[in-house]
C-alpha positions, 0 to 999 in steps of 0.5 A, a space after each residue: 143506285 144511280 151508279 148501280 144502273 151506270 154500272 148495269 149498262 156497262 155490263 150491258 155492252 160488255 156483253 154485247 159485241 158488234 160485227 162490221 160486215 157487208 151487207 152481202 155478207 148481213 144478209 148469207 147470215 141472215 139467210 142462214 140464221 132463218 134456215 136454223 131458226 127453223 131446223 131448231 124449232 121442228 127439232 127441239 122438243 119441249 112436251 114429253 109424258 110420264 107416269 105417276 109410278 115413275 116419278 118414283 124411279 131416281 133413274 125417270 128423275 135424273 131422266 128429265 132433269 136432263 129432258 127439262 134442262 134441253 127444253 130450255 137450252 133448246 127455248 133460249 137457243 132459239 130466242 137468241 137466234 131469232 133476237 139475233 136476225 132481229 138485228 142483223 135486219 134492222 142493220 139491212 133495213 137502216 143501211 137500205 134506206 140511206 145509202 143511195 144508188 145512181 140507175 136510169 129512173 135517178 138516185 133513189 135509195 137501196 129499199 126504194 131500189 129494191 123495192 122498184 126491183 121486184 115490182 118490175 120481175 114479180 120477186 115479190 109475191 105481194 108485188 106481183 099484180 104491181 108490175 102496171 108496165 107489164 100489165 099495160 104492155 099486155 094490154 096495148 098487145 091484145 087490143 092490137 092483135 084483136 083489132 087487127 084481125 077484126 079489120 082482117 075477117 071485114 077487107 076479106 069479106 069485102 074483096 069476096 062481096 066484090 068478086 061475088 059481084 063480078 060473078 053473079 052478072 057476067 062479062 057478057 052482059 056490056 048493058 048499063 046496069 050491069 056496071 052500075 050494079 058494079 060501080 055499086 060494088 065497087 063503092 061499098 067495098 071501098 067506103 066500109 073498108 077498115 084500117 086500124 087507128 093507131 094514132 100513137 103506134 102503140 106496137 112499137 111504144 109497147 116494144 120501146 116499154 118493155 125494153 127500157 124495163 129490161 134495162 132497168 131490171 139489169 141495171 137496179 140488180 147490179 147496182 143492189 149488189 155494188 152497193 150490197 158488197 162495198 156498204 158496211 153495217 155494224 151488226 151488234 151480238 149478245 155476248 155467248 151466242 157465237 155467228 152462223 
């Protein structure tokens, strides 16, 4: 019994080949497998129709047998491609989790670098709302423009009121009352003038943050491509099936 199990495992090993390839090639293989699986699924026909009277026809029986063989072959081929996709995906994920790249954010696994890249560039729909830095910069720019507009509007109104005060009392009137009125107008305008309260020089921080993230994205893309081109993975394959 033990001998039979051993022979079975040996046969399984013999029926499985392994190919070594760069991660970049494995990614291309994975994408081709995805396309092939979807195309084969769309093209396959698994269910047909047959009239009861036709079941006695020799020609129809031959046609039905051929239809059955084709359906079985299509199903088997699709399932083999799905299994191959899983093997390729497993090898890629294992490599990404154990391969490191150096970045300005420190030493990261490729998996971490990919996650960070997708968060920053929005290439993964699931990360669409996770670009915290860009969301922060949008908030800063919006708030800065709103407050700046508020300051300008307030100061324009005060300037207008001050000018109206001078027009209200003619220049010929040099009375103490006129002088006091104009001084009060000047004082009111001065006391109520606005300016931005910007202790952090926040627009400069937003600009720096945006530039830093842009540089980081370029860096991550470069490091990931280099890693994928130089890192090799072993991908097993059942004998009898062909590589994409």
